[in-house]
VEXNU-173621 format. One record per atom (N, C-alpha, C, O): x, y, z; atom name; residue in one letter. Coordinates in nm, 3 decimals. Each point is the difference from the previous one (the first is absolute). Layout:
<east->X; north->Y; up->Z; at->CA; aa->A>
...
END
This chain:
<east->6.687; north->7.641; up->8.224; at->N; aa->M>
<east->0.109; north->0.020; up->-0.119; at->CA; aa->M>
<east->-0.086; north->0.076; up->-0.077; at->C; aa->M>
<east->-0.122; north->-0.016; up->-0.003; at->O; aa->M>
<east->0.220; north->0.146; up->-0.097; at->N; aa->S>
<east->-0.032; north->0.021; up->-0.067; at->CA; aa->S>
<east->0.014; north->-0.025; up->-0.172; at->C; aa->S>
<east->0.105; north->-0.043; up->-0.048; at->O; aa->S>
<east->-0.181; north->0.063; up->-0.006; at->N; aa->D>
<east->0.026; north->-0.075; up->-0.150; at->CA; aa->D>
<east->0.078; north->0.143; up->-0.095; at->C; aa->D>
<east->0.012; north->-0.020; up->-0.121; at->O; aa->D>
<east->0.022; north->0.110; up->0.157; at->N; aa->T>
<east->0.069; north->0.102; up->-0.067; at->CA; aa->T>
<east->0.153; north->-0.010; up->0.007; at->C; aa->T>
<east->0.060; north->0.029; up->0.104; at->O; aa->T>
<east->0.012; north->-0.076; up->-0.232; at->N; aa->P>
<east->0.110; north->-0.035; up->-0.027; at->CA; aa->P>
<east->0.089; north->0.122; up->0.070; at->C; aa->P>
<east->-0.036; north->0.117; up->0.000; at->O; aa->P>
<east->0.145; north->-0.162; up->0.054; at->N; aa->P>
<east->0.099; north->0.116; up->0.052; at->CA; aa->P>
<east->0.071; north->0.086; up->-0.107; at->C; aa->P>
<east->0.027; north->-0.036; up->-0.115; at->O; aa->P>
<east->-0.010; north->0.122; up->0.156; at->N; aa->E>
<east->0.038; north->0.142; up->-0.159; at->CA; aa->E>
<east->0.141; north->-0.052; up->-0.011; at->C; aa->E>
<east->0.070; north->-0.040; up->0.094; at->O; aa->E>
<east->-0.042; north->0.046; up->-0.199; at->N; aa->S>
<east->0.147; north->-0.037; up->-0.060; at->CA; aa->S>
<east->0.077; north->0.117; up->0.037; at->C; aa->S>
<east->-0.063; north->0.106; up->0.003; at->O; aa->S>
<east->0.163; north->-0.105; up->0.019; at->N; aa->P>
<east->0.142; north->0.100; up->0.010; at->CA; aa->P>
<east->-0.003; north->0.091; up->-0.118; at->C; aa->P>
<east->-0.031; north->-0.034; up->-0.114; at->O; aa->P>
<east->0.064; north->0.149; up->0.152; at->N; aa->D>
<east->0.013; north->0.083; up->-0.146; at->CA; aa->D>
<east->0.163; north->0.016; up->-0.028; at->C; aa->D>
<east->0.080; north->0.081; up->0.047; at->O; aa->D>
<east->-0.062; north->-0.177; up->-0.132; at->N; aa->F>
<east->0.154; north->0.003; up->-0.020; at->CA; aa->F>
<east->0.061; north->0.103; up->-0.081; at->C; aa->F>
<east->0.114; north->0.035; up->0.030; at->O; aa->F>
<east->-0.165; north->0.013; up->-0.115; at->N; aa->D>
<east->0.005; north->0.145; up->-0.050; at->CA; aa->D>
<east->0.055; north->0.112; up->0.094; at->C; aa->D>
<east->0.096; north->0.073; up->-0.019; at->O; aa->D>
<east->-0.176; north->-0.078; up->0.120; at->N; aa->A>
<east->0.003; north->0.106; up->0.098; at->CA; aa->A>
<east->0.114; north->-0.029; up->0.071; at->C; aa->A>
<east->0.092; north->0.082; up->0.001; at->O; aa->A>
<east->-0.085; north->-0.212; up->0.072; at->N; aa->M>
<east->0.106; north->-0.048; up->0.063; at->CA; aa->M>
<east->0.139; north->0.038; up->-0.091; at->C; aa->M>
<east->0.086; north->0.074; up->0.047; at->O; aa->M>
<east->-0.078; north->-0.125; up->-0.161; at->N; aa->T>
<east->0.120; north->0.044; up->-0.087; at->CA; aa->T>
<east->0.032; north->0.139; up->0.003; at->C; aa->T>
<east->0.114; north->0.036; up->0.026; at->O; aa->T>
<east->-0.213; north->0.049; up->-0.051; at->N; aa->R>
<east->0.053; north->0.149; up->0.010; at->CA; aa->R>
<east->0.039; north->0.035; up->0.151; at->C; aa->R>
<east->0.084; north->0.088; up->0.017; at->O; aa->R>
<east->-0.128; north->-0.139; up->0.068; at->N; aa->D>
<east->0.039; north->0.047; up->0.123; at->CA; aa->D>
<east->0.149; north->-0.053; up->0.054; at->C; aa->D>
<east->0.057; north->0.046; up->0.099; at->O; aa->D>
<east->-0.010; north->-0.148; up->-0.181; at->N; aa->I>
<east->0.123; north->-0.082; up->0.041; at->CA; aa->I>
<east->0.087; north->0.089; up->-0.088; at->C; aa->I>
<east->0.111; north->0.037; up->0.038; at->O; aa->I>
<east->-0.167; north->0.000; up->-0.167; at->N; aa->A>
<east->0.088; north->0.086; up->-0.058; at->CA; aa->A>
<east->0.049; north->0.111; up->0.043; at->C; aa->A>
<east->0.115; north->0.034; up->-0.026; at->O; aa->A>
<east->-0.193; north->0.033; up->0.092; at->N; aa->E>
<east->0.055; north->0.143; up->0.065; at->CA; aa->E>
<east->0.072; north->-0.005; up->0.137; at->C; aa->E>
<east->0.038; north->0.091; up->0.074; at->O; aa->E>
<east->-0.032; north->-0.221; up->-0.064; at->N; aa->V>
<east->0.095; north->-0.004; up->0.154; at->CA; aa->V>
<east->0.155; north->-0.038; up->-0.040; at->C; aa->V>
<east->0.027; north->-0.095; up->-0.073; at->O; aa->V>
<east->0.059; north->0.174; up->0.124; at->N; aa->P>
<east->0.153; north->0.014; up->-0.022; at->CA; aa->P>
<east->0.067; north->-0.141; up->0.032; at->C; aa->P>
<east->-0.047; north->-0.068; up->0.091; at->O; aa->P>
<east->0.127; north->0.033; up->-0.145; at->N; aa->A>
<east->0.060; north->-0.175; up->0.025; at->CA; aa->A>
<east->0.064; north->0.018; up->0.148; at->C; aa->A>
<east->0.000; north->-0.088; up->0.086; at->O; aa->A>
<east->0.051; north->0.212; up->-0.073; at->N; aa->V>
<east->0.063; north->0.006; up->0.154; at->CA; aa->V>
<east->-0.127; north->-0.032; up->0.127; at->C; aa->V>
<east->0.017; north->-0.051; up->0.110; at->O; aa->V>
<east->-0.129; north->0.096; up->-0.165; at->N; aa->E>
<east->-0.121; north->-0.003; up->0.100; at->CA; aa->E>
<east->-0.019; north->-0.141; up->-0.009; at->C; aa->E>
<east->0.007; north->-0.055; up->0.110; at->O; aa->E>
<east->-0.032; north->-0.023; up->-0.211; at->N; aa->V>
<east->-0.029; north->-0.132; up->0.006; at->CA; aa->V>
<east->0.122; north->-0.081; up->0.061; at->C; aa->V>
<east->-0.021; north->-0.084; up->0.088; at->O; aa->V>
<east->0.124; north->0.105; up->-0.127; at->N; aa->I>
<east->0.111; north->-0.092; up->0.081; at->CA; aa->I>
<east->-0.010; north->0.014; up->0.139; at->C; aa->I>
<east->-0.001; north->-0.103; up->0.068; at->O; aa->I>
<east->-0.008; north->0.235; up->-0.002; at->N; aa->V>
<east->-0.007; north->0.024; up->0.144; at->CA; aa->V>
<east->-0.123; north->-0.070; up->0.028; at->C; aa->V>
<east->0.018; north->-0.083; up->0.089; at->O; aa->V>
<east->-0.154; north->0.087; up->-0.136; at->N; aa->T>
<east->-0.098; north->-0.058; up->0.063; at->CA; aa->T>
<east->-0.011; north->-0.136; up->-0.001; at->C; aa->T>
<east->-0.058; north->-0.064; up->0.088; at->O; aa->T>
<east->0.119; north->0.011; up->-0.197; at->N; aa->V>
<east->0.008; north->-0.153; up->0.027; at->CA; aa->V>
<east->0.135; north->-0.058; up->0.131; at->C; aa->V>
<east->-0.002; north->-0.106; up->0.062; at->O; aa->V>
<east->0.113; north->0.224; up->-0.054; at->N; aa->A>
<east->0.067; north->-0.073; up->0.097; at->CA; aa->A>
<east->-0.050; north->0.038; up->0.120; at->C; aa->A>
<east->0.042; north->-0.062; up->0.097; at->O; aa->A>
<east->-0.133; north->0.161; up->-0.077; at->N; aa->V>
<east->-0.062; north->0.022; up->0.135; at->CA; aa->V>
<east->-0.088; north->-0.109; up->0.045; at->C; aa->V>
<east->-0.011; north->-0.046; up->0.114; at->O; aa->V>
<east->-0.056; north->0.011; up->-0.232; at->N; aa->N>
<east->-0.136; north->-0.145; up->0.003; at->CA; aa->N>
<east->0.131; north->-0.111; up->0.041; at->C; aa->N>
<east->-0.009; north->-0.040; up->0.116; at->O; aa->N>
<east->0.125; north->-0.012; up->-0.193; at->N; aa->L>
<east->0.052; north->-0.068; up->0.054; at->CA; aa->L>
<east->0.033; north->-0.018; up->0.161; at->C; aa->L>
<east->-0.020; north->-0.096; up->0.075; at->O; aa->L>
<east->0.086; north->0.242; up->-0.047; at->N; aa->M>
<east->0.047; north->0.008; up->0.140; at->CA; aa->M>
<east->-0.114; north->-0.018; up->0.098; at->C; aa->M>
<east->0.021; north->-0.056; up->0.107; at->O; aa->M>
<east->-0.153; north->0.108; up->-0.144; at->N; aa->S>
<east->-0.123; north->-0.031; up->0.109; at->CA; aa->S>
<east->-0.007; north->-0.123; up->0.016; at->C; aa->S>
<east->-0.006; north->-0.044; up->0.115; at->O; aa->S>
<east->0.006; north->-0.051; up->-0.235; at->N; aa->A>
<east->-0.043; north->-0.115; up->0.008; at->CA; aa->A>
<east->0.107; north->-0.104; up->0.047; at->C; aa->A>
<east->-0.034; north->-0.107; up->0.050; at->O; aa->A>
<east->0.152; north->0.140; up->-0.067; at->N; aa->A>
<east->0.117; north->-0.055; up->0.074; at->CA; aa->A>
<east->-0.014; north->0.015; up->0.158; at->C; aa->A>
<east->0.047; north->-0.087; up->0.072; at->O; aa->A>
<east->-0.105; north->0.186; up->-0.023; at->N; aa->A>
<east->0.019; north->0.070; up->0.151; at->CA; aa->A>
<east->-0.125; north->-0.093; up->0.066; at->C; aa->A>
<east->0.006; north->-0.043; up->0.115; at->O; aa->A>
<east->-0.119; north->0.018; up->-0.204; at->N; aa->V>
<east->-0.094; north->-0.056; up->0.064; at->CA; aa->V>
<east->0.059; north->-0.161; up->0.005; at->C; aa->V>
<east->-0.004; north->-0.054; up->0.111; at->O; aa->V>
<east->0.053; north->-0.019; up->-0.216; at->N; aa->K>
<east->0.050; north->-0.124; up->-0.003; at->CA; aa->K>
<east->0.103; north->-0.018; up->0.098; at->C; aa->K>
<east->0.034; north->-0.113; up->0.034; at->O; aa->K>
<east->0.025; north->0.230; up->0.018; at->N; aa->L>
<east->0.110; north->-0.038; up->0.091; at->CA; aa->L>
<east->-0.072; north->0.003; up->0.169; at->C; aa->L>
<east->0.076; north->-0.016; up->0.096; at->O; aa->L>
<east->-0.186; north->0.032; up->-0.082; at->N; aa->G>
<east->-0.087; north->0.030; up->0.114; at->CA; aa->G>
<east->0.005; north->0.124; up->0.073; at->C; aa->G>
<east->-0.039; north->0.012; up->0.116; at->O; aa->G>
<east->0.099; north->0.103; up->-0.203; at->N; aa->L>
<east->0.000; north->0.115; up->0.032; at->CA; aa->L>
<east->-0.128; north->0.106; up->0.026; at->C; aa->L>
<east->0.015; north->0.108; up->0.057; at->O; aa->L>
<east->-0.129; north->-0.150; up->-0.104; at->N; aa->S>
<east->-0.125; north->0.043; up->-0.033; at->CA; aa->S>
<east->-0.053; north->-0.012; up->0.154; at->C; aa->S>
<east->0.048; north->-0.072; up->0.087; at->O; aa->S>
<east->-0.175; north->0.174; up->-0.072; at->N; aa->E>
<east->-0.075; north->-0.044; up->0.171; at->CA; aa->E>
<east->-0.035; north->-0.136; up->0.006; at->C; aa->E>
<east->0.026; north->-0.059; up->0.105; at->O; aa->E>
<east->-0.072; north->0.006; up->-0.182; at->N; aa->E>
<east->-0.029; north->-0.149; up->0.050; at->CA; aa->E>
<east->0.116; north->-0.096; up->-0.002; at->C; aa->E>
<east->-0.016; north->-0.116; up->0.038; at->O; aa->E>
<east->0.130; north->0.160; up->-0.081; at->N; aa->G>
<east->0.102; north->-0.058; up->0.013; at->CA; aa->G>
<east->0.014; north->-0.165; up->-0.038; at->C; aa->G>
<east->-0.010; north->-0.031; up->-0.119; at->O; aa->G>
<east->0.027; north->-0.042; up->0.190; at->N; aa->E>
<east->0.026; north->-0.154; up->0.011; at->CA; aa->E>
<east->-0.103; north->-0.048; up->-0.138; at->C; aa->E>
<east->0.038; north->-0.071; up->-0.093; at->O; aa->E>
<east->-0.156; north->0.122; up->0.107; at->N; aa->K>
<east->-0.139; north->-0.064; up->-0.070; at->CA; aa->K>
<east->0.028; north->-0.002; up->-0.159; at->C; aa->K>
<east->-0.058; north->-0.084; up->-0.068; at->O; aa->K>
<east->0.153; north->0.183; up->0.007; at->N; aa->Y>
<east->0.032; north->0.002; up->-0.144; at->CA; aa->Y>
<east->0.149; north->-0.039; up->-0.040; at->C; aa->Y>
<east->0.044; north->-0.001; up->-0.115; at->O; aa->Y>
<east->0.031; north->-0.034; up->0.238; at->N; aa->K>
<east->0.161; north->-0.018; up->-0.005; at->CA; aa->K>
<east->0.012; north->-0.126; up->-0.089; at->C; aa->K>
<east->-0.066; north->-0.104; up->0.007; at->O; aa->K>
<east->0.158; north->0.136; up->-0.084; at->N; aa->D>
<east->0.019; north->-0.131; up->-0.114; at->CA; aa->D>
<east->0.142; north->0.045; up->-0.058; at->C; aa->D>
<east->0.006; north->0.086; up->-0.088; at->O; aa->D>
<east->0.097; north->-0.141; up->0.135; at->N; aa->L>
<east->0.143; north->0.029; up->-0.020; at->CA; aa->L>
<east->0.012; north->-0.044; up->-0.157; at->C; aa->L>
<east->0.043; north->0.083; up->-0.080; at->O; aa->L>
<east->-0.071; north->-0.180; up->0.048; at->N; aa->D>
<east->0.017; north->-0.062; up->-0.147; at->CA; aa->D>
<east->-0.054; north->0.111; up->-0.088; at->C; aa->D>
<east->0.073; north->0.042; up->-0.090; at->O; aa->D>
<east->-0.203; north->0.012; up->0.110; at->N; aa->E>
<east->-0.032; north->0.094; up->-0.115; at->CA; aa->E>
<east->0.058; north->0.139; up->0.034; at->C; aa->E>
<east->0.019; north->0.070; up->-0.099; at->O; aa->E>
<east->0.012; north->-0.017; up->0.214; at->N; aa->A>
<east->0.094; north->0.109; up->0.053; at->CA; aa->A>
<east->0.140; north->-0.004; up->-0.084; at->C; aa->A>
<east->0.054; north->0.097; up->-0.054; at->O; aa->A>
<east->-0.015; north->-0.215; up->0.055; at->N; aa->R>
<east->0.165; north->-0.015; up->-0.094; at->CA; aa->R>
<east->-0.047; north->0.048; up->-0.127; at->C; aa->R>
<east->0.065; north->0.090; up->-0.053; at->O; aa->R>
<east->-0.173; north->-0.138; up->-0.008; at->N; aa->K>
<east->-0.028; north->0.021; up->-0.149; at->CA; aa->K>
<east->-0.035; north->0.142; up->-0.024; at->C; aa->K>
<east->0.050; north->0.055; up->-0.098; at->O; aa->K>
<east->-0.127; north->0.009; up->0.176; at->N; aa->L>
<east->-0.030; north->0.112; up->-0.005; at->CA; aa->L>
<east->0.122; north->0.098; up->0.015; at->C; aa->L>
<east->0.004; north->0.088; up->-0.086; at->O; aa->L>
<east->0.081; north->-0.088; up->0.163; at->N; aa->I>
<east->0.130; north->0.068; up->0.040; at->CA; aa->I>
<east->0.090; north->-0.009; up->-0.116; at->C; aa->I>
<east->0.069; north->0.097; up->-0.033; at->O; aa->I>
<east->-0.067; north->-0.223; up->-0.039; at->N; aa->T>
<east->0.119; north->-0.036; up->-0.110; at->CA; aa->T>
<east->-0.061; north->0.072; up->-0.113; at->C; aa->T>
<east->0.071; north->0.049; up->-0.089; at->O; aa->T>
<east->-0.221; north->-0.037; up->0.087; at->N; aa->A>
<east->-0.027; north->0.078; up->-0.147; at->CA; aa->A>
<east->0.019; north->0.130; up->0.024; at->C; aa->A>
<east->0.037; north->0.077; up->-0.088; at->O; aa->A>
<east->-0.063; north->-0.035; up->0.225; at->N; aa->L>
<east->0.001; north->0.161; up->0.039; at->CA; aa->L>
<east->0.160; north->0.055; up->-0.040; at->C; aa->L>
<east->0.027; north->0.109; up->-0.049; at->O; aa->L>
<east->0.071; north->-0.222; up->0.088; at->N; aa->A>
<east->0.161; north->0.038; up->-0.023; at->CA; aa->A>
<east->0.019; north->0.006; up->-0.156; at->C; aa->A>
<east->0.069; north->0.085; up->-0.058; at->O; aa->A>
<east->-0.135; north->-0.181; up->0.000; at->N; aa->G>
<east->0.003; north->-0.011; up->-0.167; at->CA; aa->G>
<east->-0.045; north->0.127; up->-0.066; at->C; aa->G>
<east->0.065; north->0.055; up->-0.089; at->O; aa->G>
<east->-0.170; north->-0.015; up->0.131; at->N; aa->L>
<east->-0.044; north->0.136; up->-0.051; at->CA; aa->L>
<east->0.070; north->0.088; up->0.012; at->C; aa->L>
<east->0.022; north->0.077; up->-0.093; at->O; aa->L>
<east->0.035; north->-0.062; up->0.216; at->N; aa->L>
<east->0.082; north->0.114; up->0.043; at->CA; aa->L>
<east->0.143; north->0.001; up->-0.078; at->C; aa->L>
<east->0.056; north->0.095; up->-0.054; at->O; aa->L>
<east->-0.028; north->-0.187; up->0.061; at->N; aa->D>
<east->0.141; north->-0.048; up->-0.079; at->CA; aa->D>
<east->-0.009; north->0.047; up->-0.130; at->C; aa->D>
<east->0.090; north->0.064; up->-0.054; at->O; aa->D>
<east->-0.230; north->-0.101; up->-0.015; at->N; aa->A>
<east->-0.001; north->0.033; up->-0.143; at->CA; aa->A>
<east->-0.026; north->0.136; up->-0.022; at->C; aa->A>
<east->0.068; north->0.065; up->-0.079; at->O; aa->A>
<east->-0.158; north->-0.019; up->0.140; at->N; aa->G>
<east->-0.081; north->0.130; up->0.003; at->CA; aa->G>
<east->0.099; north->0.125; up->0.063; at->C; aa->G>
<east->-0.043; north->0.114; up->-0.013; at->O; aa->G>
<east->0.147; north->-0.130; up->0.068; at->N; aa->A>
<east->0.105; north->0.076; up->0.086; at->CA; aa->A>
<east->0.007; north->0.135; up->-0.064; at->C; aa->A>
<east->-0.037; north->0.110; up->0.042; at->O; aa->A>
<east->0.096; north->-0.149; up->-0.161; at->N; aa->T>
<east->0.051; north->0.096; up->-0.129; at->CA; aa->T>
<east->-0.118; north->0.073; up->-0.061; at->C; aa->T>
<east->0.011; north->0.107; up->-0.060; at->O; aa->T>
<east->-0.137; north->-0.180; up->0.082; at->N; aa->E>
<east->-0.103; north->0.096; up->-0.067; at->CA; aa->E>
<east->-0.070; north->0.094; up->0.097; at->C; aa->E>
<east->-0.057; north->0.100; up->-0.044; at->O; aa->E>
<east->0.058; north->-0.121; up->0.139; at->N; aa->V>
<east->-0.050; north->0.104; up->0.118; at->CA; aa->V>
<east->0.130; north->0.074; up->0.069; at->C; aa->V>
<east->0.111; north->-0.049; up->0.021; at->O; aa->V>
<east->-0.152; north->0.165; up->0.006; at->N; aa->S>
<east->0.074; north->0.093; up->0.083; at->CA; aa->S>
<east->0.047; north->-0.092; up->0.119; at->C; aa->S>
<east->-0.058; north->-0.102; up->0.038; at->O; aa->S>
<east->0.176; north->0.157; up->0.015; at->N; aa->S>
<east->0.031; north->-0.024; up->0.137; at->CA; aa->S>
<east->-0.084; north->0.056; up->0.114; at->C; aa->S>
<east->0.022; north->-0.034; up->0.116; at->O; aa->S>
<east->-0.119; north->0.120; up->-0.151; at->N; aa->F>
<east->-0.063; north->0.073; up->0.079; at->CA; aa->F>
<east->-0.124; north->-0.114; up->0.034; at->C; aa->F>
<east->-0.050; north->0.003; up->0.112; at->O; aa->F>
<east->-0.005; north->-0.114; up->-0.223; at->N; aa->H>
<east->-0.070; north->-0.103; up->0.029; at->CA; aa->H>
<east->0.070; north->-0.130; up->0.044; at->C; aa->H>
<east->-0.035; north->-0.078; up->0.088; at->O; aa->H>
<east->0.135; north->0.074; up->-0.165; at->N; aa->A>
<east->0.065; north->-0.142; up->0.044; at->CA; aa->A>
<east->0.062; north->-0.014; up->0.129; at->C; aa->A>
<east->0.011; north->-0.114; up->0.046; at->O; aa->A>
<east->0.038; north->0.225; up->0.028; at->N; aa->A>
<east->0.077; north->-0.018; up->0.145; at->CA; aa->A>
<east->-0.092; north->-0.048; up->0.086; at->C; aa->A>
<east->0.037; north->-0.100; up->0.062; at->O; aa->A>
<east->-0.159; north->0.146; up->-0.035; at->N; aa->P>
<east->-0.096; north->-0.035; up->0.079; at->CA; aa->P>
<east->-0.053; north->-0.107; up->-0.037; at->C; aa->P>
<east->-0.062; north->-0.057; up->0.089; at->O; aa->P>
<east->0.063; north->-0.001; up->-0.203; at->N; aa->L>
<east->-0.057; north->-0.145; up->-0.033; at->CA; aa->L>
<east->0.108; north->-0.081; up->0.055; at->C; aa->L>
<east->-0.033; north->-0.080; up->0.087; at->O; aa->L>
<east->0.172; north->0.086; up->-0.126; at->N; aa->R>
<east->0.082; north->-0.098; up->0.060; at->CA; aa->R>
<east->0.026; north->0.039; up->0.142; at->C; aa->R>
<east->0.074; north->-0.079; up->0.059; at->O; aa->R>
<east->-0.113; north->0.174; up->0.006; at->N; aa->D>
<east->0.007; north->-0.029; up->0.138; at->CA; aa->D>
<east->-0.106; north->-0.085; up->0.052; at->C; aa->D>
<east->0.018; north->-0.076; up->0.095; at->O; aa->D>
<east->-0.121; north->0.087; up->-0.153; at->N; aa->G>
<east->-0.142; north->-0.108; up->0.028; at->CA; aa->G>
<east->0.050; north->-0.128; up->-0.003; at->C; aa->G>
<east->-0.010; north->-0.086; up->0.088; at->O; aa->G>
<east->0.077; north->0.076; up->-0.223; at->N; aa->L>
<east->0.026; north->-0.138; up->-0.018; at->CA; aa->L>
<east->0.115; north->-0.060; up->0.073; at->C; aa->L>
<east->0.010; north->-0.122; up->-0.013; at->O; aa->L>
<east->0.069; north->0.176; up->0.078; at->N; aa->K>
<east->0.094; north->-0.030; up->0.073; at->CA; aa->K>
<east->-0.061; north->-0.044; up->0.178; at->C; aa->K>
<east->0.048; north->-0.079; up->0.081; at->O; aa->K>
<east->-0.152; north->0.155; up->-0.072; at->N; aa->S>
<east->-0.060; north->0.000; up->0.146; at->CA; aa->S>
<east->-0.106; north->-0.139; up->-0.040; at->C; aa->S>
<east->-0.027; north->-0.074; up->0.095; at->O; aa->S>
<east->-0.017; north->0.047; up->-0.199; at->N; aa->L>
<east->-0.067; north->-0.098; up->-0.032; at->CA; aa->L>
<east->0.086; north->-0.143; up->0.018; at->C; aa->L>
<east->-0.048; north->-0.091; up->0.068; at->O; aa->L>
<east->0.174; north->0.080; up->-0.132; at->N; aa->Q>
<east->0.089; north->-0.075; up->0.009; at->CA; aa->Q>
<east->0.051; north->-0.027; up->0.131; at->C; aa->Q>
<east->0.022; north->-0.114; up->0.041; at->O; aa->Q>
<east->0.002; north->0.240; up->0.036; at->N; aa->L>
<east->0.037; north->-0.052; up->0.144; at->CA; aa->L>
<east->-0.101; north->-0.066; up->0.095; at->C; aa->L>
<east->0.020; north->-0.089; up->0.082; at->O; aa->L>
<east->-0.140; north->0.157; up->-0.112; at->N; aa->A>
<east->-0.113; north->-0.067; up->0.084; at->CA; aa->A>
<east->-0.014; north->-0.152; up->-0.052; at->C; aa->A>
<east->-0.020; north->-0.081; up->0.091; at->O; aa->A>
<east->0.025; north->0.034; up->-0.211; at->N; aa->F>
<east->0.000; north->-0.146; up->-0.047; at->CA; aa->F>
<east->0.108; north->-0.073; up->0.083; at->C; aa->F>
<east->-0.028; north->-0.099; up->0.068; at->O; aa->F>
<east->0.161; north->0.154; up->-0.076; at->N; aa->R>
<east->0.108; north->-0.058; up->0.056; at->CA; aa->R>
<east->-0.073; north->-0.027; up->0.162; at->C; aa->R>
<east->-0.009; north->-0.117; up->0.038; at->O; aa->R>
<east->-0.033; north->0.217; up->0.041; at->N; aa->E>
<east->-0.030; north->-0.016; up->0.145; at->CA; aa->E>
<east->-0.128; north->-0.084; up->0.016; at->C; aa->E>
<east->-0.034; north->-0.053; up->0.106; at->O; aa->E>
<east->-0.034; north->0.046; up->-0.225; at->N; aa->A>
<east->-0.126; north->-0.081; up->0.034; at->CA; aa->A>
<east->0.011; north->-0.177; up->-0.043; at->C; aa->A>
<east->-0.092; north->-0.081; up->0.013; at->O; aa->A>
<east->0.242; north->0.050; up->-0.070; at->N; aa->S>
<east->0.005; north->-0.100; up->-0.050; at->CA; aa->S>
<east->0.085; north->-0.086; up->0.110; at->C; aa->S>
<east->0.112; north->0.034; up->0.039; at->O; aa->S>
<east->-0.176; north->-0.137; up->0.001; at->N; aa->I>
<east->0.067; north->-0.132; up->0.099; at->CA; aa->I>
<east->0.124; north->-0.033; up->-0.061; at->C; aa->I>
<east->0.100; north->0.001; up->0.073; at->O; aa->I>
<east->-0.089; north->-0.028; up->-0.183; at->N; aa->V>
<east->0.161; north->-0.047; up->-0.039; at->CA; aa->V>
<east->0.043; north->0.118; up->-0.114; at->C; aa->V>
<east->-0.049; north->-0.018; up->-0.111; at->O; aa->V>
<east->0.120; north->0.115; up->0.127; at->N; aa->P>
<east->0.015; north->0.116; up->-0.042; at->CA; aa->P>
<east->0.087; north->-0.058; up->-0.159; at->C; aa->P>
<east->0.057; north->-0.108; up->-0.011; at->O; aa->P>
<east->-0.064; north->0.180; up->-0.063; at->N; aa->D>
<east->0.070; north->-0.011; up->-0.135; at->CA; aa->D>
<east->0.132; north->0.018; up->0.016; at->C; aa->D>
<east->0.026; north->0.054; up->0.108; at->O; aa->D>
<east->0.086; north->-0.085; up->-0.188; at->N; aa->D>
<east->0.131; north->0.030; up->0.017; at->CA; aa->D>
<east->-0.014; north->0.149; up->-0.085; at->C; aa->D>
<east->-0.082; north->0.036; up->-0.084; at->O; aa->D>
<east->0.192; north->0.029; up->0.141; at->N; aa->P>
<east->0.017; north->0.125; up->-0.088; at->CA; aa->P>
<east->0.003; north->-0.001; up->-0.146; at->C; aa->P>
<east->0.076; north->-0.077; up->-0.058; at->O; aa->P>
<east->-0.147; north->0.152; up->-0.002; at->N; aa->G>
<east->-0.040; north->-0.005; up->-0.149; at->CA; aa->G>
<east->-0.058; north->-0.102; up->-0.052; at->C; aa->G>
<east->0.027; north->-0.034; up->-0.115; at->O; aa->G>
<east->-0.130; north->-0.041; up->0.202; at->N; aa->Q>
<east->-0.086; north->-0.094; up->-0.034; at->CA; aa->Q>
<east->-0.159; north->0.032; up->0.050; at->C; aa->Q>
<east->-0.097; north->-0.076; up->-0.009; at->O; aa->Q>
<east->0.100; north->0.186; up->0.054; at->N; aa->G>
<east->-0.139; north->0.068; up->0.047; at->CA; aa->G>
<east->-0.069; north->0.009; up->-0.111; at->C; aa->G>
<east->0.042; north->-0.043; up->-0.107; at->O; aa->G>
<east->-0.172; north->0.107; up->0.124; at->N; aa->P>
<east->-0.075; north->0.025; up->-0.092; at->CA; aa->P>
<east->0.022; north->0.132; up->-0.075; at->C; aa->P>
<east->-0.012; north->0.103; up->0.066; at->O; aa->P>
<east->0.043; north->-0.093; up->-0.200; at->N; aa->G>
<east->0.047; north->0.117; up->-0.063; at->CA; aa->G>
<east->0.151; north->0.039; up->-0.017; at->C; aa->G>
<east->0.047; north->0.080; up->-0.081; at->O; aa->G>
<east->0.034; north->-0.175; up->0.201; at->N; aa->E>
<east->0.134; north->0.020; up->-0.005; at->CA; aa->E>
<east->0.103; north->-0.008; up->-0.116; at->C; aa->E>
<east->0.110; north->0.054; up->-0.012; at->O; aa->E>
<east->-0.185; north->-0.147; up->-0.078; at->N; aa->K>
<east->0.057; north->-0.011; up->-0.133; at->CA; aa->K>
<east->0.009; north->0.126; up->-0.072; at->C; aa->K>
<east->0.098; north->0.028; up->-0.068; at->O; aa->K>
<east->-0.195; north->0.044; up->0.082; at->N; aa->Y>
<east->0.008; north->0.157; up->-0.032; at->CA; aa->Y>
<east->0.071; north->0.117; up->0.073; at->C; aa->Y>
<east->0.045; north->0.097; up->-0.060; at->O; aa->Y>
<east->-0.036; north->-0.115; up->0.205; at->N; aa->T>
<east->0.010; north->0.099; up->0.061; at->CA; aa->T>
<east->0.149; north->-0.027; up->0.063; at->C; aa->T>
<east->0.058; north->0.095; up->0.051; at->O; aa->T>
<east->0.004; north->-0.227; up->-0.055; at->N; aa->G>
<east->0.098; north->-0.046; up->0.084; at->CA; aa->G>
<east->-0.066; north->-0.037; up->0.131; at->C; aa->G>
<east->-0.119; north->0.003; up->0.031; at->O; aa->G>
<east->0.240; north->-0.041; up->0.048; at->N; aa->P>
<east->-0.041; north->-0.059; up->0.143; at->CA; aa->P>
<east->-0.059; north->0.130; up->0.076; at->C; aa->P>
<east->0.038; north->0.111; up->-0.037; at->O; aa->P>
<east->-0.126; north->-0.123; up->0.138; at->N; aa->V>
<east->-0.066; north->0.122; up->0.072; at->CA; aa->V>
<east->0.034; north->-0.052; up->0.140; at->C; aa->V>
<east->-0.015; north->-0.113; up->0.045; at->O; aa->V>
<east->0.076; north->0.244; up->0.023; at->N; aa->F>
<east->0.044; north->-0.033; up->0.132; at->CA; aa->F>
<east->-0.089; north->0.111; up->0.085; at->C; aa->F>
<east->-0.028; north->0.105; up->-0.058; at->O; aa->F>
<east->-0.007; north->-0.122; up->0.166; at->N; aa->G>
<east->-0.063; north->0.094; up->0.113; at->CA; aa->G>
<east->0.098; north->0.104; up->0.049; at->C; aa->G>
<east->-0.033; north->0.080; up->0.087; at->O; aa->G>
END
């Protein structure tokens, strides 16, 4: 084991870096990260069932729906439309993966998007 303490992060540089990123890019990046995490928790990754956790997927999908609902007016439709399509796909995948499906309007994120049908 090394006696050398780990380097502390350069918070000033990190602050400068984030200050240069447009808000739209931050919102889209967060949305894509939520989408990716939800897909993994739905068992849609290469390892499928190993990481499947529908309770966690529900939380991630609901957070994504809330972000898109709140941020839709802040990002252009160029960015919002594909994110909404991805959200709907995740909501439908959740419905398919559920043993006991939620009632229409009660699925993950549907309080923001309304009922989702295939």
